[in-house]
DOLUMLUM-656110 format. One record per residue: residue in three letters; x, y, z negated of N, C-alpha, C in turn. Coordinates in steps of 0.1 Angstrom, whole numbers, padded with zeros to 4 digits, always signed. Atoms other than C-alpha are relative to their C-alpha. Example, Ala and Ser with C-alpha at 12.3 -4.5 7.8 and 13.67 -1.06 7.14 Angstrom:
<atoms>
ALA+0009-0012+0000+0123-0045-0078+0009+0012+0000;SER-0009-0011+0000+0137-0011-0071-0008+0011-0008;
</atoms>
This chain:
<atoms>
MET+0009-0012+0000+0000+0000+0000+0009+0012+0000;THR-0008-0012-0001+0014+0034+0009-0002+0009-0012;ALA+0002-0009+0012+0019+0061-0017-0012+0009+0001;PRO+0013-0008-0001-0009+0084-0003-0012-0009-0003;ALA+0012+0009+0002-0033+0054-0003-0001-0003-0015;ALA+0000+0003+0014-0023+0045-0039-0006+0012-0008;ARG+0005-0011+0007-0029+0081-0050-0015+0002+0002;LEU+0014-0001-0003-0063+0081-0032-0008-0010-0008;ASN+0007+0010+0008-0073+0049-0049-0001+0004-0015;ARG+0000-0005+0014-0063+0063-0083-0010+0011-0002;ARG+0009-0012+0001-0083+0095-0076-0014-0006+0000;HIS+0013+0006-0001-0113+0074-0066-0004-0007-0014;TRP+0002+0007+0013-0109+0054-0098-0004+0010-0011;ARG+0003-0010+0010-0108+0085-0119-0014+0007+0002;VAL+0014-0006-0003-0139+0100-0102-0010-0010-0004;ALA+0010+0010+0004-0157+0067-0107-0001-0001-0015;ALA+0000+0001+0015-0147+0066-0144-0007+0012-0006;LEU+0007-0012+0005-0158+0102-0149-0015-0001+0002;ALA+0014+0001-0003-0191+0095-0132-0007-0010-0010;ALA+0006+0010+0010-0196+0064-0155-0002+0007-0013;VAL+0001-0007+0013-0189+0086-0186-0012+0009+0000;LEU+0012-0009-0001-0214+0112-0174-0013-0007+0000;ALA+0013+0008+0000-0240+0086-0166-0003-0006-0014;GLY+0002+0006+0013-0234+0070-0200-0005+0011-0010;THR+0004-0010+0009-0238+0104-0217-0015+0004+0003;VAL+0014-0003-0003-0271+0111-0198-0009-0011-0005;SER+0008+0011+0005-0283+0076-0206-0002+0000-0015;CYS+0001-0001+0015-0275+0080-0243-0009+0011-0004;SER+0008-0011+0003-0292+0113-0243-0015-0004+0002;ASN+0014+0005-0002-0324+0098-0228-0004-0010-0010;ALA+0003+0010+0010-0322+0069-0251-0003+0006-0013;SER+0002-0006+0012-0319+0092-0280-0014+0007+0000;ASP+0013-0006-0001-0350+0112-0268-0011-0010-0002;MET+0010+0010+0001-0370+0080-0264+0000-0006-0015;SER-0001+0004+0014-0358+0069-0299-0007+0009-0009;ASN+0007-0010+0008-0370+0102-0314-0015-0002+0002;ASP+0014+0001-0003-0404+0098-0297-0006-0012-0007;GLN+0005+0013+0006-0408+0062-0309+0000+0001-0015;ARG-0001-0001+0015-0396+0070-0345-0011+0009-0005;ILE+0010-0009+0004-0420+0099-0347-0014-0007+0001;ASN+0012+0008-0002-0448+0077-0333-0002-0010-0012;ASP+0001+0010+0011-0440+0050-0360-0004+0008-0013;ALA+0003-0008+0012-0440+0077-0388-0015+0004+0000;LEU+0014-0004-0001-0474+0090-0376-0009-0011-0003;LEU+0009+0011+0002-0490+0056-0374+0000-0005-0015;ARG-0001+0004+0014-0478+0048-0409-0009+0009-0009;THR+0008-0010+0008-0494+0080-0422-0015-0002+0003;LEU+0014+0001-0003-0527+0075-0403-0006-0013-0006;THR+0006+0012+0006-0531+0040-0418+0004-0001-0015;SER-0005+0000+0014-0517+0049-0453-0011-0004-0010;LYS+0011+0004+0009-0552+0043-0468-0006-0014+0003;ASN+0003+0014-0003-0553+0008-0454-0013-0002+0009;ALA+0011+0000-0010-0579+0016-0427+0005-0002+0014;ALA-0005+0002-0014-0575+0002-0392-0005+0011+0009;ILE+0003-0011-0010-0575+0028-0364+0003-0004+0014;CYS-0003+0002-0014-0575+0029-0327+0006+0013+0005;VAL-0007-0011-0005-0551+0052-0309+0002-0001+0015;ASP-0003+0000-0014-0549+0062-0272+0015-0001+0002;SER-0014+0001-0003-0516+0052-0257+0006+0012+0007;GLY-0005-0012-0007-0513+0083-0236-0002+0013-0009;THR+0001-0012+0008-0506+0117-0252-0009+0011+0008;TYR+0008-0010-0006-0529+0147-0246+0000+0013-0008;GLY+0000-0013+0006-0529+0184-0253+0013+0005-0005;GLU-0011-0007+0005-0505+0209-0267+0001-0002-0016;PRO-0001+0004+0014-0491+0201-0302-0003+0012-0010;LEU+0002-0012+0009-0494+0237-0316-0009+0010+0006;ALA+0009-0010-0006-0521+0253-0295-0009+0006-0010;ILE+0009-0006+0010-0545+0257-0324+0007+0009-0010;PHE-0008-0008+0009-0518+0269-0347+0003+0014+0006;ARG-0003-0013-0006-0508+0296-0322-0012+0009+0001;THR+0012-0008-0001-0544+0307-0318-0004+0006-0014;MET+0004-0005+0014-0549+0310-0356+0010+0010-0005;LEU-0009-0011+0004-0519+0333-0358-0006+0014+0001;VAL+0007-0013-0002-0542+0361-0346-0014+0000-0005;ALA+0014+0001+0006-0573+0350-0365-0001+0010-0011;PRO+0002-0009+0011-0588+0374-0391+0007-0006-0013;TYR-0007+0004+0013-0569+0373-0425-0009-0009-0008;PRO+0008+0009+0008-0599+0358-0444+0000-0015+0005;VAL-0001+0013-0006-0597+0328-0420+0014-0006-0002;ARG-0014+0005+0001-0559+0325-0420+0003-0004-0015;ARG-0004+0002+0013-0557+0326-0458-0005-0014-0005;MET+0005+0013+0005-0577+0293-0461+0008-0011+0006;LEU-0008+0011-0006-0552+0274-0439+0012-0003-0008;HIS-0011+0004+0008-0525+0255-0456+0006-0013+0004;TRP-0007+0013-0002-0500+0226-0454-0002-0008-0013;SER+0001+0008+0011-0506+0197-0477+0008-0013+0001;THR-0007+0013-0001-0490+0163-0485-0008-0008+0011;PRO+0007+0007-0011-0497+0140-0455-0009-0011-0004;ASP+0010+0010+0002-0528+0119-0455-0005-0003+0014;PRO+0007+0003-0013-0548+0102-0427-0009+0012+0004;LEU+0008-0011-0005-0568+0126-0405-0013+0001-0006;ARG+0014+0000+0005-0602+0116-0416-0001-0002-0015;VAL+0000+0001+0014-0599+0123-0452-0013+0006-0006;GLY+0012-0006+0005-0631+0143-0456-0012-0006+0007;ARG+0012+0005-0006-0667+0138-0446+0000+0003+0015;SER+0002-0001-0014-0673+0132-0409-0013+0007+0004;LEU+0012-0007-0005-0697+0154-0390-0006-0008+0012;SER+0007+0008-0011-0723+0137-0367-0001+0010+0012;ASP+0002-0007-0012-0729+0148-0331-0013+0009-0002;ARG+0012-0007+0002-0764+0159-0343+0002+0013-0008;GLU-0003-0012+0008-0750+0183-0369+0007+0010+0008;LEU-0007-0010-0008-0727+0199-0344-0009+0006+0010;VAL+0010-0006-0009-0756+0203-0319-0009+0010-0007;ASP+0009-0009+0007-0778+0218-0345+0007+0014-0003;ASP-0008-0012+0003-0750+0243-0355+0001+0009+0013;GLU-0001-0007-0013-0746+0252-0318-0013+0008+0003;LEU+0013-0006-0003-0783+0259-0314-0003+0011-0010;ARG+0003-0010+0010-0785+0279-0346+0011+0011-0001;GLU-0012-0008+0001-0751+0296-0339+0005+0000-0014;GLY-0005+0001+0014-0741+0284-0373+0014-0006+0001;HIS-0014+0005+0001-0707+0271-0385+0000-0011-0011;SER-0002+0011+0009-0702+0237-0401+0013+0002-0008;MET-0012-0001+0008-0678+0237-0430+0005-0014-0002;LEU-0006+0014+0002-0655+0207-0432+0007+0000-0014;PRO-0006+0000+0014-0648+0200-0469+0013-0007+0000;GLU-0012+0007+0002-0613+0192-0478-0002-0012-0010;ALA+0002+0012+0009-0610+0158-0495+0006+0003-0014;ALA-0004-0003+0014-0604+0157-0533+0015-0002-0001;GLN-0015+0003+0002-0569+0142-0528+0009+0010+0008;ASP-0008-0009-0007-0558+0171-0506+0009+0008-0010;ARG-0009-0006+0009-0527+0185-0523+0009+0010+0007;PRO-0007-0010-0007-0514+0218-0510+0015+0000-0004;LEU-0014-0001+0004-0476+0222-0509+0003+0013-0006;PRO-0004-0013+0007-0458+0249-0529+0001+0011+0010;LEU+0000-0011-0008-0459+0284-0515+0013+0001+0009;THR-0013-0001-0007-0422+0283-0505+0000-0009+0012;ALA+0001+0009-0011-0428+0252-0484-0010+0004+0010;GLN+0010-0006-0009-0459+0268-0469+0006+0010+0010;GLY-0006-0011-0008-0439+0298-0457+0010-0006+0010;GLN-0010+0006-0009-0411+0276-0443-0006-0007+0012;LEU+0006+0008-0010-0434+0253-0424-0007+0010+0010;ASN+0006-0010-0009-0454+0283-0410+0010+0006+0009;ALA-0010-0006-0008-0422+0299-0398+0005-0009+0011;LEU-0005+0010-0010-0409+0267-0382-0011-0003+0011;ALA+0010+0003-0009-0443+0260-0366-0002+0012+0010;GLN+0002-0011-0009-0445+0295-0352+0012+0000+0010;MET-0011+0000-0010-0410+0292-0336-0002-0012+0009;ALA+0002+0011-0009-0418+0257-0323-0011+0001+0010;SER+0011-0002-0009-0450+0269-0308+0004+0007+0013;LEU-0005-0006-0012-0429+0288-0283+0008-0009+0009;VAL-0008+0010-0007-0411+0257-0272-0009-0010+0007;GLY+0008+0010-0007-0425+0232-0246+0001-0013-0007;SER+0000+0013+0006-0435+0198-0259+0006-0010+0010;GLU-0005+0011-0009-0422+0165-0246-0011-0004+0010;SER+0010+0004-0011-0439+0153-0214+0001-0015+0003;GLY+0000+0014-0004-0450+0118-0204+0003-0009-0011;VAL-0003+0008+0011-0447+0104-0239-0011-0011-0001;ARG+0010+0011+0002-0465+0070-0244+0002-0006-0014;LEU+0000+0007+0013-0474+0055-0277+0000-0015+0001;HIS+0000+0014-0001-0469+0019-0285-0003-0006-0014;ASP+0002+0008+0012-0480-0007-0310+0014-0002-0007;THR-0012+0004+0007-0454-0014-0337-0003-0010-0010;PRO+0003+0011+0010-0452-0046-0358+0000+0006-0014;ALA-0001-0005+0013-0444-0024-0388-0014+0007-0005;VAL+0012-0006+0003-0479-0008-0386-0012-0008+0007;PRO+0010+0009-0007-0504-0037-0378-0014+0005+0000;LEU+0014-0006+0001-0535-0016-0387-0002+0010+0011;ALA+0002-0010-0011-0529+0008-0358+0000-0008+0014;HIS+0002+0007-0013-0542-0005-0324+0002+0011+0011;VAL-0003-0009-0011-0526+0015-0296-0003-0006+0013;ARG+0004+0006-0013-0543+0009-0263-0003+0010+0010;TRP+0004-0008-0011-0551+0023-0229-0014+0006-0003;TRP+0012-0007+0005-0579+0049-0234-0013-0006+0004;PRO+0013+0006-0003-0607+0031-0215-0004-0012-0009;LEU+0002+0012+0009-0603+0000-0237-0005+0005-0014;ASN+0004-0005+0013-0607+0021-0268-0014+0005+0000;ARG+0013-0006-0001-0640+0035-0256-0010-0011+0004;LEU+0010+0010-0005-0656+0004-0241-0003-0011-0011;GLY+0003+0010+0010-0653-0019-0271-0006+0005-0012;SER+0006-0004+0013-0669-0018-0305+0010-0001-0011;ARG-0010+0002+0010-0636-0023-0323+0003+0013-0007;CYS-0005-0013+0006-0630+0014-0329-0011+0008-0005;ASP+0010-0009+0006-0649+0036-0353+0002+0014+0006;ALA-0004-0013-0005-0631+0067-0342+0013-0001+0007;VAL-0012+0001-0007-0605+0070-0315+0009+0012-0002;HIS-0009-0011+0003-0574+0090-0324+0008+0003+0013;THR-0008-0005-0012-0558+0111-0296+0011+0008-0005;VAL-0012-0006+0005-0523+0123-0301+0007+0009+0011;SER-0008-0009-0010-0504+0152-0284+0014-0005+0000;ALA-0014+0003+0000-0468+0148-0273+0006+0009-0011;PRO-0006-0008+0011-0445+0161-0301+0008+0012+0006;VAL-0010-0011-0003-0426+0194-0300+0011-0002-0010;ILE-0011+0003+0009-0392+0188-0314+0010+0012+0000;LYS-0010-0011+0001-0369+0216-0326+0010-0003-0011;GLY-0010+0005+0010-0338+0203-0343-0004-0012-0007;ASP+0004+0012+0008-0347+0180-0371-0014+0002-0005;ILE+0014-0001+0003-0383+0192-0373-0009-0002+0013;ALA+0009+0002-0011-0412+0181-0351-0014+0002-0005;PHE+0014-0002+0003-0449+0188-0349-0008-0006+0011;LEU+0009+0005-0010-0478+0172-0331-0015+0001-0006;THR+0014-0001+0004-0516+0173-0331-0007-0013+0001;VAL+0008+0013-0001-0540+0144-0338-0015+0005-0001;THR+0015-0003+0001-0578+0146-0331-0007-0014+0000;ALA+0009+0012+0000-0606+0121-0338-0013+0005-0006;ALA+0014-0002+0006-0644+0123-0344-0002+0015-0003;HIS+0003-0015+0001-0646+0161-0338+0009+0007-0010;GLN-0009-0007+0010-0618+0168-0363+0015-0001+0006;GLY-0014+0000-0005-0582+0177-0356+0009+0006-0011;THR-0010-0005+0009-0550+0185-0375+0014+0000+0006;ILE-0014+0001-0005-0513+0190-0371+0009-0007-0011;TYR-0009+0006+0009-0486+0169-0387+0014+0005+0003;ALA-0014-0005-0001-0451+0180-0394+0009-0012-0004;PHE-0009+0011+0002-0421+0156-0394+0014+0006-0002;HIS-0014-0004+0003-0385+0158-0407+0009-0012+0003;LYS-0010+0010-0004-0355+0139-0394+0012+0000-0010;VAL-0012+0002+0008-0329+0126-0418+0008-0012+0006;GLY-0008+0011-0007-0301+0106-0400-0007-0003+0013;THR+0007+0004-0012-0320+0087-0374-0015-0002-0002;GLU+0014+0003+0003-0353+0083-0392-0008+0013-0001;TRP+0009-0011+0001-0383+0106-0389-0011-0004-0011;THR+0010+0001+0011-0407+0111-0419-0011+0010+0001;THR+0011-0009+0000-0441+0127-0420+0001+0008-0013;ILE-0002-0008+0012-0437+0156-0445-0012+0009-0003;ALA+0011-0009+0003-0469+0177-0442-0012-0002+0010;LYS+0012+0000-0008-0504+0179-0428-0007+0013-0001;TRP+0007-0013+0000-0522+0211-0418-0015-0001-0003;SER+0014+0001+0002-0558+0220-0426-0007-0006+0012;ASN+0008+0006-0011-0584+0201-0405-0008+0011+0007;TRP+0009-0009-0007-0604+0220-0379-0011-0009+0008;LEU+0011+0007-0008-0636+0211-0359+0002+0004+0015;TYR+0000-0003-0015-0638+0209-0321-0012-0007+0006;
</atoms>
């Protein structure tokens, strides 16, 4: 092999090696993103079934994670002062409202009040302020796209399925729909809705594990 040919082969080898390193970096980054999504998913499912009730969850994500929070930032003060972060519990911790009650309110132009459950425990004021500030910043960041939820053996009470299956069968009392998460550093937020109720959950990452740390006030839709 001539010297120029040897140099050319070495150059090709270095280019190939660099490409492999870059490809590995991109692959690791994607794998990390997928790992974050799955770990947040697992933390959420554990929270939603923490009262030992089976739930059905749509496998596809829907909606913006902090759209309602962003809207409530400009709500009148008497409304905003009632909103708070509490220790995380399943979404349906209060009395469910029937479709008839919601229709009656619409006809009367009334407003149904969703009572907080007795076990609702607001976080300290310092934590409230920190979470509000983080959520406000995160509301300006785009959420993950194309996230899919999956069953996990660690949470057998959560049945994650394609959305038509959740609505055709009688297995589900209320179908939970989850938004894609918005992740900002070691904090993440997402929205969960079911049976005309919705809320936001906050998550914190320590090491590689995500933990549910707070739940916002419920709203009606």
